[in-house]
N, C-alpha and C positions, 0 to 999 in steps of 0.2 A: 561380820565377826569372824567367820571362817578364814577369810583371807588375812586378818590381823593375826590370828593364831599361827597360820603358816609363816608369816613373815618372821614373827618372833622366834620360832624354831630354826629358820632357814638362814638368816642373814649372815651369821659368822662363817658357816661353811661355805656359802656363795663367795664371800670375800676371799677366803682361803683358797677356794678352787680356781676362781678367776685369777688370782695373784700367783699361783705356784705351778700350775700345770701348763706352762707356756712351752711345751714341747712341739716343734714343727710338725705340721700335718703329715707330711711324708717322713714318717719315723725311720723307715729303712735307709732311705738316702742320707738322712741326718746321721744315723748311727754309723753307716759305712764311711762317710766322710771323716767323722771323728776317729774311727779306727785307722783309717789310711794315714792321718796326721801322725798318729802314734807309731806306725810301722814304716814311716819313711824318714829320710834324712832331714829333720827339722830341728831348729833351736830348742833348747830345754824349755824356754819361756813359752814357745808355741805348744809344745807337747804338755806343759803344765796346765795351759788354758783348755786343752781338749780334755785332759782328765777331769777338770773341774766341770765342764759341760756334761760329761758322762756321769758325774756324781748326781746331777740334777736329773738326768735322764732315768737312772735306775732307782732313785729314792722311794718310788712308789711300788716299782716292780719287783726289785731284788735288792734289799738293804745290805746284803753281804757284798755284792758287787759294788754298790754305791760307796761303801766304806773302803773297799780295795782301791778304787780310783782316787778317793780322797787321800789316802796315805801316799800313793804314787804321785799325785799332783803336789803335795806338800814337800816331798823329796826333791822333785824337780824345780820347785819354786824357791828353794832355800837361798839361791845366789842372787834372787832378783826381788828387791824391796817391795815393788807393787804387787807382784804375784804372790809374795809371802803374805802381804796384807789381805789380799783377795782370798786366799785359802781359808781365812776365818769365816768369810761370808759363806763359802761352800760347806764348811763344817756345820754352820747353822742350817744349811739346806738338808744335810744329811740327817740331822736330828729333828727336822721340821714336823714330820708326820708322827712321831711317837715320843719325843721328849722335849715339851715346850720350854722347860726351865733352861736346859742346856743350850737349846736353840737360841733363846732369848739372850743368854750370856755371849754366845759366839757372835751374834748379829751386832750387838753393842760393841764388842771389841773390834769388829770389822769396821764399823763406821769410824771409831776412833783412830784405827790404824790407817785408813784411807784418807783421813782428813788432811794428811800432810801432803797429798798429792793434788795439784791444781790443774787436772786434765779432765776433758769432757768425759772420758770413761770412769774416772774416779768419782766425779760428781754423780754420774749415772748410778753407779753401784752404791754410792753413799745414800742416795734416795731410796733404792731398793732395800738396804740394810735397815734404815729407819722404819720403813713400812713393815718389813718382816718382824722387826722387834716390837712394834706396836701390836701386830697380830698375836704374837706369842704372849703378850700381856693383856689381852682383851678381856680375858676371863676374870681377872683381878682389878684391872683399872677401867673397865667399861668402854663404851662406844665413844663416849666424849673424848677420852684419851686418844683413841685410834683416829678419830676425825681430826683432832688438833695436830697429831703428828703428820697426817697426810698434808694438811694445809700449810703448817710451819716448817715442816723439815723435808718430806718426800717431794713435794711439787716445787719447792724453790731449788733443790738440788737437781731435779730433772730439767728445770729451766736453765740452769747454768750448764748442765751437760749437752743442751741444744739437741737432745734426741726427741723428736716429735712422737715416735712410737712409744717411748716411755712415758712421755707426758700424757698422751692418750690413754695408756694403761692406768694411770693414777686417776684420770678423769673417770674411768670405768669404775675404779674402787669407790670413789667418792659418790657416785650416782648410786651405788649399792647401799652405801651407808644412809644416804638421804632417804632412800626408799624404806629403810628400817624405821626411820622417824615419820613415815607417812607424808613426807614432802615430795610427792610424786612428779609435781611440775618441775621443780628444780632438779630433781633425779633425772627426768627425761631430758632437760636442757644440758646438763653435763654429759649424758650418754651420747646426745647428738654431736657435742663437740668432739668426743673421742671418735665417733664414727666418721665424722668429717676429715678429721686429721688422718685417719688410717686409710680411708678410701682414696686419698690423694697420695699417700706416701708408702702404704703397705697393704695393697687391695686384696691380696690372697693369703693373709697371714692368720696364725692362731689368735693373735691380738684382735683382729677385726672379728673373728669368729665369736670371741668372748664378749666383745662390745655388742654384737647382734644379739646374742643370747641374754646378756644383761638387760637390754631394751625389752626383750620378750617378758622377762621376769617383771620389770617395773609396770608394764602395761597390763600384764595379767593381774597382778596385785592390785592395780588401780581400776580393775573391771573394764579395760579397754581392749578387748580381744581383737577388735578390728585393726588396731594398730600393731598388736603384737604379730599378727599372722604374716605380713610381708617380711618382717625381720626374721622370723623362724624359717621362711622360705629361703632367704638370702643365706642364713647360716647353713642350711641343708645343702645349698649349692656349693658352698666353700668345702664342706667335709665329705660330701658324697664320693669323691674320687679316692678317699683314704679309708676304706671300711675297717682297717685294723687300728685306727688312731685311738689313743687313750682318752681323747677328748670327746668321744661319742657318748660317754656317760653323762657329761654335762648337757649335750644335746637332747638325749632322751629324757632327762630331767625336765627341761624347758618345754619339750614336745608334750610330756604328760601334763605339765602345769597348764599348757595351753588347751588341751582337750578337757581338763577338769573345769577351766573358766568357762568354755562354751558348752559344758555338760555333755560332752561326748565320753561317757564314763568307761565304755568297752575299750575305746582307743586309748584312753588314759591308762588303763590297766596294762594293755599290751605294751605301751611305751615303758611303763614303770618295770615290767618284767624284763624287758631287754636291758634296761639300764641296771637293773639288779644283778643280772648275769655278769655284765661287764664290770661292775664295781667290785664284785667278788673276785673276778679274775685278776684285776690289777690292784687288789688290797686296798681299796679306797673305802675304809671303814665308815667314814662320815656319810659319803654319798650312798653307801649301801644301805645304812639305816634311814637315810632320808627318803628313799625310794618307798621304803615300808610305811613311812609317815604319809607319804602321797597316797599310797593305796588305802591308808586309813581314812584320809579325806573322801575318797571315792566311795568306800563302803559306807561312811557316815551319811553321804548325800543320798546313796541308794537305800538308806535305812536298814542295811544289813549289820545291825549293832553287834551281833555276835561275833562276826569276823572282824569287825572294827576293834572291838575290845581285845581280841586275841593278839591283833598286831601291836596294840599299845603295850600289852603285858610282855611281849617278846621285846619291845624297845626298852622297857624298864630293866629287863633282865640283862640285855646287852650292855646298857649304861653309856654308850657313845653319845646319844642325844640328850642325856640327862647329866651332863658333866657340870653344868652350872645350876645354880639355885633357881633362877628364873625359868630355864627350860624344864627343869624337873618340876617345878610347880604347875607349869602349863600342861605337862603330860598328865600329872596327877588329876588336874581339873578335868581334863578330857576323859580320863577313866571314870570319874565320878559321874559325869554327864551321861556317858555311854551305859554305865551300870543303871543309872536312873531309868534310861529309855528301855532297858531290859527288865524293869520292875525289880531289880535286885537292890532293894534299898539298904540292906545291910552292907553290901560292898560299896554301894554309892556313898554311904556315911563314912565308911573307913577310908576311902580315897579322898573324899572331901576333907576329912580330918587332917590327913597327910599334907594335902594341898594347902590348907589353912596354916598349919604349923610353919611351912615353909614360907608362905606369904607374910605371916606375922613377923618372921625373922627379918624380912626385907622392909614391910610397910607395917609398922606395929599398930597403927591406927585402923586397920581394916575391919570391917564388921563381920560379926559372927552369924549373920542372917541366914546364909545358904546352908550352913551345918545345922542350925536349929531346925530349918525347914525339913532337911533330910531326916534329922533325928526324930522329929514329930511324925513324919510319914512311917519311919521305920517302927516307932512305938505304936502308931495307929494300926500298922499291919499286924504287930503282935497282939494287940487288944482285940483286933477283929477275929483273930484266930481263937482267942479265948472266949469271945462272945459267941462264936459258932459252936464252941464245944458245949458251953453252958446251955444254949439253946436246944442242942441235941439231947441233953440230959434232962431238961426241964420242959419238954414239949408239952405234957399235960398241964403243967402250971401256966404255961403261955396261953393255952386254949381258954383256960378259966378266966384269965386276966384280959381277954380280948376287949370286953366292954370298957374296962378301965384304960386300956391302951387308946381306944378309940376317943375317949373323952380327953385323954392327954394330947392326942394328935390335934384335935379341934382347939384345945386351949393353946397349944404350940403355934397353930396356924394364926390364931388371933393375935397372939403376942407378936409373931413374926410380921403380921401386917402392920401392927402398930409400930414396930421398930422400923420397917421399911418406909412407912410414912414420915416418921421422925428424921429418918436418915436423908430422904428426899428434901425435907425442909432445911436441914443442916447443910446439904450440898448446895441447894439453891443460894442460901445465904453466903456460903463461901464463895461461889461463883460471882455473886454480886460484888464481894469485896475484892476478889481478883480482878474483876473488870474495872473497878474504880482505881485499883493500884496500877493497872496496865494503862489506863488513861493518863494517870499522873506520870508515869514513866515516859509515855509517848510525848507528853507536853514538855517534860524536862529535856527529852532528846531533841525535840524541835528547837528549844531554846539554845541548846548546845550547838546545834547545826547552824542556827542564825549567827551565833557568836563566832564560830569558826569561819562562816563565810565573810563576816565583817572583818575578822583578823586577816583573812587572806586579802581582802581588798585593801586593808591598811598596809600589808606587807608589800603588795603589788605596787601601790602608790609610792611607797618609800623607796622600793627598788628602782621604779621607773624614774622617779625624781633624782635618785642618786646617779643613775646612768646618764640622764640628760645633763645633769650638772657636770659629770665627768667629762662628757663629750664637749660641753661649752668651754670648760677650762682648758681641755686638751687643745681645741682648736685655737682659742685665744693664746695659748702659750706658743703653739707652733707657728700661727700665722702673724701674731703680733710680736711678742718678746723674742721668739726665735728669729723672725726676719730682721728685728732691730739689732741683735747681737751679731748675726751674720753681716749685716751691713757695716756695723762698727769694725768688725774684723777686716772686711775688705777695704774699708777706708784707711785703717791703720797700715795694712800691708802695702797698699798703693802709695801712701804717703812716704813709708820708709824706703820703697823703691826709688822714689824720685829725689830722695835727699841721701846722698851717698854717705855722708858722715853719720847719719842717724841709723842706717841699716845695720850696722854692726853693734849697735847698742843692745847689751844683755838685758836690760830691764824692759825694753821694748818687746824683745822676743819672749820674755817671760810674760808680759801682759797679753801678748797675741795668744800664748800657750794657754793661759788662764781662760781667755775668751773661747778657745776650742773646747776645753774641759766644760765651760759653762753650757755651750751649745749641745754637746753630748749629753750632759745631765739633764738638760731641758728635754731633749728627744726622748731620753729614757722615761722621764716623768710623763710626758705626753703619751708615750706607748703604753705605760700602765693604765693611764686613764681611758684611752681609746684604742683598742687593738686593731689597727687598720687591716692586718692580715685576716682577721675573722671577717671583716666586712667584704674583703675582695675574694678570698679563696675558700671560706667556710671554716667549720669547726676543727676537722681533723688536722688541717694544714696549720691552723692557728695554734692548736695545742702543741704540735711538733715544734713549731717555730718558738712557742714559749719556753719548751724544754731546753732547746738549743740556746736560747738567749741566757738562760740561768746557769748553764753548764760553764765550768772553768776548772782550772787546775785544782785538783783535790775534791771536785764535785762531778759525779757522773750520773746522768738521768737516763734511764732506759724506758723509752716510750713505746708502748704496744697498743695497736688499735685493731679492732675487728667489727666489721659490719656496721659502721657509723652511717646513718642515713644523711645525705647531703641536703635533704629538703626539710630539716628541722626549722621551725620558725626562728627568726633571728633573735627574738627576745629570749627564747629557751637556750639558744646556743650561747648568747652572752652570759647568762646566768650560770651554765655549765663551765664556761671559760673562767668566770670569776671564782667558782668553787675550787677548780684545780689551781688556779693562781694563788689562792689563800692557802691550799694544802702545801704547795712548794715553798711559799714564803715562811710558814711556820716551821717546816723541816729545816730550812736554811738558818732562820734566825733563832729558834729555840732548840732544835734538836741537834744542831751542828752535825748534820749527816754528810757522809762521804759518798754514798750510793743510794740512788732513789730509783724505785720502780713504779711506773704509772701505767696501768691497764685501763683502756676505755673500750666497751663493747656495747652493742645494742641488739636486743631481741624484741621485735615488734616496737611497742611503745614504751618499753622499759630500757633505760640506759644505766649501765653498770660502771662503776668507778672503783678500781682497786688501787690503793696508794700505799706503798711499803718503804721505809727507810731504815738505815742501820745506825740511826743517831743514839742519843744518850737515853731515850725513853722517858716515861714518867708514870706516877701512880694514878691511874684512871679514876680512883675514888675521889680525888680532889676536884674532879670536874663538876661533881653534884652542886657544890655551892659557889663555883667560880664563875665569874662573868668577865667578858672582854670583848672589845669590839670586834675582833677577828672571829672568835667563836660565835658571838651572836649573829654576825653577818652570815656566817657558814650555816647556822641553824635556820635563819630566816629564808635563805635561798633554797635550802632543802625542803622546808616547810611549804614554801611557795609553789615548788614543783611536785608537791604531794609525795614526797620521798621519804627515805628513812636512812639512817647510818649508824655504824658500829665502830667503836674504836677499841682496838686491842694494843696494849703497850706493856713492855717489859723493861724495867730499868736496866741500862747498859746493854740491851739487846736490840731495841728499835721499836718502831710503831707501825701498826697496820690499820688502815682505815678502809672500810667497805661501805659504799654508798649505792642506793638504787634510787633512781628518779623516773618521774612519769613525763615523757615528752609531749603528752597530751593534756598536760595539767591545765593549761589556760584556756582549753576549749570548752 
């Protein structure tokens, strides 16, 4: 529960930190190089770009300088349409840390202005603008909005830009959001993707440092400190040569988190103190307060409740970590529990009351049990004080009533014994009922399991039968009818060559042309029925060949593959091939798409398929009651492979299909 509380408070500032403090580790060299550009004979466009980079460098350290470079950059960019559009992006960077409303407006304008440029740099900045716009609106629109923007806007633009570093950067952000939803396995997978891309392309960069630190956070919140430790050591190796780096605050935060996870409380406090000093120095308000919350966690586990409560009170007074209702409710709840641990029931009741009022505004159906419990204890404490006072005043009367009290005690013990006996009987009866109910539940579950196994057998038999019939028909068409048509063509061609008068006959050539078209159509049908490329070269080559086969003028298919195992059983490969074939066919026939993106990757025994098109889209609610051979076949094959799928579609914007399959499904 402690880890969950920490995640709830931390996720937004982690996303902001990992996304915005991408200043090179060697800050002095970076700053000197930019200043050198400004003071040498360079084009105005180059100087404008250098000014914009300085806006980002100074936005945390000195907002006055940041604004000065923004104004200079805008003036120099006036003659260049691209840099003029780019100036809006850096205007958002200037406002980023202290005015989210103005920053959001600037980032949205920047994305719209950059949309007219179809260059890799423009796509790269558009992705960043979308992401920053979502960050600025997270407090009002929530994490779902932020995640959707990353998946639907930021990542696609980064892929178009072709910059693997930017792509890895967004993978890191996505892993942080998945961590917030406690999906630690998926978060770790995306984080590893980012690390792999950066280790190959950017091995000593700030981006790789952030990817390592993001991994530390994920594994610590998941309680896997042994996996976090090597990543923390790698991060230390990257940042150690640059002791003045502004990114040391993030390193110290994760170092403190690691020590907190392994219960190295004194080391955690040392790391938090170092980070606090740096965060104050660099005006990183969110980080500054977050270090205090980390110290609260340490004091709480050390049972130093007085120190822990004082830190929470300081956090409330500052207001940085209580900007949203959810975070404020969490802090109030922690104050209530800490006050309770200090036996200060009045304060505990007050803070729990505030917590409940906030919680009710978000979730109106929450119970009042905890407040009532604290209220009861508070009243009991007050009553106990009154009883003590009365006992002091009536000591003589109490002595006289001793025998009566003794009688009452004996009567109470007797009644209590009777109640205990009755309670045991009731509990035994309830337990027997629960046992019977559980047996019934187990029986029903066994029936469902048997039914599911039978359904899988039927599905397997149906799919196997369908593939065998496809193979038989394909071979009959290819070896039988195909050979006959080829023979007829050869015969006609030979006959026309031996008869000079017939050779120039247009009808004869038209017939021979029709035979050629018939043979080509027959081969196409046979290919769809039995993919020979799959049998000869495996799944990855077959999927690439399938995409190339469907491509034509007006239709581009971008196929991307990653870590596909060549030893997947042929039956599984064939089913995956059929699923992809059905997706492409639907996009061409129904969506009338011009561009299709197909991603296939594998992680151990899990096979991932991501399919996106820019077609006409459709209303996904109609799928609930709709049946069709194509959709039913797709569902049957996914069910057979013990997989799952998700369809997202927006009318006139396109369709995205995400599929996860188990390559061990038939074992």
